[in-house]
C-alpha positions as CSV (number, residue, x, y, z in Angstrom):
1,M,0.0,0.1,0.0
2,R,1.2,3.3,-1.1
3,T,2.2,6.0,2.0
4,Y,1.7,9.6,1.6
5,R,3.6,12.4,3.6
6,V,0.8,14.6,5.3
7,L,1.5,18.2,5.6
8,V,-1.0,20.3,7.9
9,M,-1.5,23.8,6.8
10,P,-0.6,26.0,9.9
11,R,-4.5,27.5,10.0
12,V,-5.6,24.0,10.7
13,L,-3.4,23.4,13.8
14,K,-4.9,26.9,15.1
15,K,-8.3,26.1,14.1
16,M,-7.6,22.6,16.2
17,D,-6.2,24.5,19.1
18,A,-9.3,26.6,18.6
19,I,-12.1,23.9,18.9
20,R,-10.2,22.4,21.7
21,K,-10.3,25.7,23.6
22,Y,-13.9,26.5,22.8
23,I,-15.0,23.0,23.9
24,A,-13.1,22.9,27.0
25,E,-13.8,26.7,27.8
26,E,-17.6,27.6,26.8
27,L,-18.8,23.8,26.9
28,C,-17.0,23.5,30.1
29,A,-15.8,19.8,28.7
30,P,-11.8,19.7,29.1
31,V,-11.8,16.2,28.9
32,A,-13.7,16.1,25.7
33,A,-12.0,18.7,24.4
34,E,-8.8,16.5,24.5
35,R,-10.7,13.5,23.1
36,M,-11.8,15.6,20.5
37,Y,-8.6,17.4,19.3
38,S,-7.0,13.7,19.6
39,R,-9.7,12.2,17.1
40,I,-9.0,14.8,14.5
41,A,-5.4,14.6,15.1
42,E,-5.6,10.6,14.4
43,A,-7.9,11.5,11.4
44,V,-5.0,13.9,10.1
45,L,-2.5,11.1,10.5
46,S,-4.5,8.2,8.8
47,L,-4.4,10.4,5.4
48,E,-1.0,8.6,5.1
49,K,-2.7,5.5,3.9
50,N,-5.2,5.6,1.3
51,P,-6.7,9.0,1.6
52,E,-8.3,8.1,-1.9
53,R,-11.2,6.5,0.4
54,C,-12.6,10.2,1.2
55,H,-15.0,11.8,-1.7
56,T,-14.6,14.7,-3.4
57,A,-15.8,17.5,-1.5
58,F,-17.7,20.0,-3.6
59,P,-17.6,18.4,-7.4
60,G,-17.9,20.6,-10.5
61,R,-16.8,23.5,-8.4
62,P,-13.9,24.5,-10.2
63,W,-12.5,26.5,-7.2
64,A,-12.4,22.9,-5.3
65,E,-10.6,20.9,-7.9
66,G,-8.9,18.1,-6.2
67,L,-10.4,19.0,-2.5
68,R,-11.8,16.3,-0.5
69,R,-13.5,15.7,2.8
70,M,-13.2,13.7,5.7
71,N,-16.0,13.7,8.5
72,V,-14.6,13.4,11.8
73,A,-17.7,13.7,14.5
74,R,-19.0,17.0,14.1
75,Y,-16.2,18.4,12.0
76,A,-15.1,18.3,8.1
77,L,-11.4,17.9,7.0
78,F,-10.2,18.9,4.1
79,F,-7.3,18.1,1.9
80,R,-5.9,17.8,-1.2
81,I,-3.5,15.1,-2.8
82,R,-0.7,16.0,-4.6
83,D,1.8,13.5,-5.8
84,E,3.2,11.8,-2.8
85,Q,1.9,14.3,-0.4
86,V,-1.7,15.0,1.5
87,E,-2.2,18.7,2.1
88,V,-4.7,19.1,5.1
89,V,-6.1,22.7,4.1
90,D,-8.7,23.4,6.7
91,V,-11.1,21.8,9.5
92,L,-14.4,23.3,10.0
93,Y,-17.8,22.7,12.1
94,A,-19.7,20.3,9.7
95,A,-23.2,22.0,10.3
96,S,-21.9,25.3,9.2
97,D,-22.1,26.7,5.8
98,L,-18.7,25.0,4.3
99,E,-18.7,26.1,1.0
100,R,-18.6,29.8,1.5
101,R,-16.3,29.3,4.8
102,L,-14.2,27.5,2.6
103,R,-14.4,30.2,-0.4
104,E,-13.5,33.0,2.4
105,D,-10.6,31.1,3.9
106,T,-9.2,30.6,0.3
107,K,-9.4,34.4,-0.3
108,Q,-7.3,35.2,2.7
109,E,-4.4,33.4,1.9
């Protein structure tokens, strides 16, 4: 089985920290916060093997060419496969307007 190098964009790490902080402080659930952070981190690392298992995020949208989505509990992890590398580009709350938020994030880069 082919193995990919996983590259996590800095904004993804910041968002993971923000998710952990929100759950710990706003929801008063520090144990759940650590569990969720670990779950997302494990999902990211799992992309080194068979990232193709995840479906295309927004088929037919030119701005999202190659973008794939992996669901992790209530969050959506977005990534692209490029050669031997998987680039994790975003993590968002799945119940939000994902397309709008991704497009906004792309403009800010």
